[in-house]
N, C-alpha and C positions, 0 to 999 in steps of 0.2 A: 347367344347373349340374349338373353328376355327385354319383353317389350322395357321393364323398370330399371333394367341395368343400362338400358339403351339411352336413356331420358337423362343420365346421369352421368354420362361420357362426355368430355369437353368435344368438340367439332374443331379441327386446324384447319387451316387455307393450306392450302400447294405451297405457297410461299414460307410458311411454318413448318410445314414437313421439312421441304426441300433444307430451310435455314439448320434443322434440328440435325440432320445427315451431315451438314459440313462442321457444325459445331462436336459433332460426336469424333469426327475424322483428326481435328484439330486438336482436340483433348487427348488423340493420342500420336500426339508432334507428324502429323502430318499439315501440309502448307495448303492455304488455300488462294486456289487462283482462280481468277475469271474466266467464266466461263466464253469461248470466241463467237464470233455469230456461225450461224448455220449457211451462210451465203459467205463463201470465200471472199472475202477482200483482197483485190491483184495476185491473185495464187491461182491459175488454170490447171497448174498443177497437181492441187490438193482432193484427197481423193480422201479424205478422214469424214467428210464432214457427216454419215452418218454417225460416227463409232464415235461425235462431242471429241473428238481428239485434236483439233483443228489448231488450238495454243500451246502443241506440243511436237507438233510436225521439224519443226527446224532441230528439234533436239534428237528424236529416233534420226533425222541423217547424220547427226556429227556437228550439225553447224552451230548447235546451241548449246553452251551449258551453265545447268540449272544450280542453283547453292543446296540445295535441297534434294534430298532422292525419293521421297515420299509428299505424294501431293493429294489434292481432292479438289473434285469439283463436280457440277451440277449442269444442266442442261435448264 
């Protein structure tokens, strides 16, 4: 990208990029699921911390049934 092209490009914040990512998948019929804390709350068995999947643990274990089959989340 040349210097002149660079100066006409708008700058997006991290929050803007994250929201555009979520909006894209929501537009494809995914359900937006808020991210979970990286520090597990009241669950010493949780090992999904680095995967960003904390909010889905009970679903993976068959304890919780969601009313959607596709989801989007962002840490």
